[in-house]
C-alpha positions in Angstrom: 0.0 0.0 0.0 2.9 2.4 0.7 4.3 1.9 -2.8 0.9 2.6 -4.3 0.6 5.7 -2.2 4.1 6.9 -3.2 3.3 6.2 -6.8 0.1 8.3 -6.6 1.9 11.1 -4.8 4.6 11.0 -7.5 1.9 11.2 -10.3 0.4 14.2 -8.5 3.8 15.9 -8.2 3.8 16.0 -4.4 7.0 13.9 -4.1 9.4 12.2 -6.5 9.5 8.4 -6.1 11.2 6.1 -8.6 10.5 2.5 -7.7 12.2 0.8 -10.7 15.1 -0.6 -8.7 16.0 -1.5 -5.1 18.4 1.5 -4.8 15.8 4.0 -6.1 13.1 2.6 -3.9 15.1 3.6 -0.8 14.7 7.4 -1.3 11.6 9.6 -1.6 12.3 13.1 -2.7 10.0 15.5 -0.9 11.7 18.6 -2.3 11.9 18.3 -6.2 14.1 21.4 -6.3 16.9 19.3 -4.7 16.9 16.9 -7.6 16.9 19.8 -10.1 19.8 21.4 -8.3 21.8 18.2 -8.5 21.1 17.6 -12.1 21.9 21.1 -13.2 25.4 20.6 -11.9 26.1 18.1 -14.7 23.5 19.2 -17.3 23.8 22.8 -18.1 24.4 25.3 -20.9 28.2 25.7 -21.1 27.7 29.4 -21.8 26.1 30.2 -18.5 27.2 27.2 -16.4 29.6 28.2 -13.6 31.1 26.3 -10.8 31.4 28.5 -7.7 33.8 26.2 -5.8 36.8 26.6 -8.2 39.2 26.9 -5.2 37.8 23.7 -3.7 38.0 22.0 -7.1 41.6 23.1 -7.5 42.4 21.9 -3.9 40.8 18.6 -4.7 42.8 18.4 -7.9 39.7 18.1 -10.0 40.2 21.1 -12.3 41.4 18.9 -15.1 38.5 16.6 -14.6 36.1 19.5 -14.9 37.8 20.9 -18.0 37.6 17.4 -19.6 33.9 17.1 -18.7 33.1 20.6 -20.2 35.0 19.7 -23.4 34.1 16.1 -23.9 31.0 15.5 -21.8 32.7 12.7 -19.8 32.6 12.9 -16.0 35.0 11.2 -13.6 33.6 9.5 -10.5 35.7 11.8 -8.4 34.1 14.9 -9.9 30.7 13.4 -9.5 31.4 12.7 -5.8 32.6 16.3 -5.4 29.6 17.8 -7.1 26.9 15.6 -5.7 28.3 14.5 -2.4 29.5 11.0 -1.6 26.4 10.0 0.3 24.0 10.8 -2.6 26.2 9.8 -5.6 25.1 6.2 -5.9 21.4 7.1 -5.9 21.9 9.9 -8.4 24.0 7.8 -10.7 21.3 5.1 -10.7 18.5 7.6 -11.3 20.3 9.4 -14.1 21.2 6.0 -15.7 17.5 4.9 -15.5 16.4 8.2 -17.0 19.1 7.9 -19.7 20.7 11.2 -18.9 24.0 9.5 -18.2 25.7 6.4 -19.3 28.7 4.5 -18.0 31.8 5.2 -20.1 33.6 1.8 -20.0 36.3 2.8 -22.5 38.8 4.0 -19.9 40.5 2.3 -17.0 39.0 4.9 -14.6 35.3 5.0 -13.6 33.7 7.6 -15.9 30.3 8.5 -17.2 29.1 10.1 -20.4 26.6 13.0 -20.2 25.4 13.1 -23.8 23.7 16.5 -23.5 27.1 18.0 -22.6 28.9 16.7 -25.7 29.8 19.6 -28.0 28.6 19.5 -31.6 31.4 18.9 -34.2 32.0 21.9 -36.3 33.7 20.1 -39.2 32.9 16.6 -40.3 35.4 13.9 -39.3 35.9 10.9 -41.6 35.9 7.8 -39.5 36.6 4.2 -40.4 34.6 1.2 -39.1 30.9 1.0 -38.2 29.0 4.3 -38.7 25.5 5.0 -37.5 23.7 8.0 -39.1 20.3 9.3 -38.4 18.6 12.2 -40.2 15.4 13.6 -38.9 13.3 16.6 -40.0 12.1 16.8 -36.4 13.5 15.2 -33.3 12.0 15.9 -29.9 14.4 17.3 -27.4 16.1 14.7 -25.2 15.6 11.8 -27.7 19.1 12.1 -29.2 20.8 12.1 -25.8 18.9 9.0 -24.7 19.8 7.3 -28.0 23.5 8.1 -27.3 23.2 6.5 -23.9 21.7 3.4 -25.4 24.4 3.2 -28.1 27.3 3.7 -25.6 25.8 1.2 -23.3 25.5 -1.4 -26.1 28.9 -0.7 -27.5 30.6 -1.1 -24.1 29.0 -4.5 -23.7 30.6 -5.9 -26.8 33.6 -8.1 -26.5 35.7 -6.0 -28.8 35.4 -2.5 -27.3 36.4 0.3 -29.6 36.1 3.8 -28.1 33.2 5.6 -29.9 33.7 9.0 -31.5 31.0 11.4 -30.3 
């Protein structure tokens, strides 16, 4: 009955409750702004996005990680823990993975995550060899491309022969 009640409250917008996994069932978000604040730390417009704790980032030796994230859209686990806090990082990773806002980037020895909405568009076409996947749409609803990227990265990282994708 509690899960049905939480589901109803979620549908009404009173709370946020994601019951699709054991980890997500553990937390009920009573202040949705909290989730928005956390998500906007990794999904933002690069033109206006600023990180106020640059001194703390430098002290934690995460400046290079932040620059790499802003350039390539790939986050290190250490940077995620810094931005989100160690106690909440597992929940938020699971949630963003379920919502396909983030995908594990298993093409490096370090624990990293791809945030497709932070990948910069390529100015000049790059000729690549190997498998190529091209989509052309007259209209594509916002957010669909990012989710498709998460699915493709997840699939390609599960293959036996892993080749780092070019985004």
